[in-house]
N, C-alpha and C positions, 0 to 999 in steps of 0.2 A: 319546507319553509318554517322558520321559527315564528312564533307569535310574540307580541310585545312582552307578555308576561314571562314566556320562556327565555326571551332575550335577557330580561332583567334578572331572572334566576341564574342564568349562565354567568352574567357579569358578577353577580353576588358571589358565586362559587369561586371564580377566578380571583376576585378581590380578597376574599377571605383567606384562601390558600396563600396568596402573595403576602398578605399582612402577617399571617402566622409564620411563614417562612422567614420573613425579615426578623420577627421577634425571636425565633429560634436561633437564627444565625447571630443575632446581637448577643444573646445569652452565651453562645458557644465561643465567639471570638469577635468582639466589637470592632477591632481594627480591620479585620478581613471583611466584615459586613459593610462597614463604611466605604471601604474601597470598592467592593463588589457592586454595591447598589449606587455608588456615586453620590452619597449623601454627606451632609456636614455632620460634625460630631453633635451639634445642637439638635439636628433632626433625629439622629440616632437616639439621643437621650429621650426625646419626646416619644418616638416609636417604641422604645423599650419599656416605657412606663405606661403605655395605654392599657386600660382595663379591658376585660373581655367584652363588656358592654360597649365601650368606645370602639373597639376593633369591629364589632358587629355593626355599629352605626356607620363607620367608614366604609365597610364592605358593601353596605346597602346603597351606596352611591349609584347613580344611573350611568356612570362612565367608568372605564377601566382606570385603576390606580397605577398600573404598571405600563411599561412600554418596552418594546423589543429593542435591543441594542446590537442587532446583527449588522455591523457596518464593515465586517471583514469577510470577504468571500471565502477565504480558507477556513475560517471557523464555521461558517454556515455549511460549507461542503463537508467538513469533518463530521458534523452532526448527522448527516445522512449516511455515513459509513456504518457498515454492519458492526454492532456491538457498542459503538460510541454512544448512541442515543439511549440505549437501555441502561448503560452505566450512569448517565446523567439523570435519567428518570428515577432510578433506584436511589441515588443520593438525595434527590429532591424529596421523594416520598418519605425517606427515612427522617429527614429534617422536619418535615411538616407533621409527621405522626408523633413527634416527641411532645 
């Protein structure tokens, strides 16, 4: 069982990686990032211009900043197929590490 502090640490890690992923995708292809994350161009501009300090402050929120959008059974099922999830993880890890 996780403690309150470890819960907050886990939330911080997820939030930080999510925010960094968004920023990396915005730098790579703003149109694709806007579509993929379902955000407005105004929100994309704000997210793309956040400083490291601002990203860290947002990540320290006590709630998750992302939400899962698995509303299609076929997509969710495909993620469980051999090889599919590892390709998705590799792509995500590559984008976050930039």
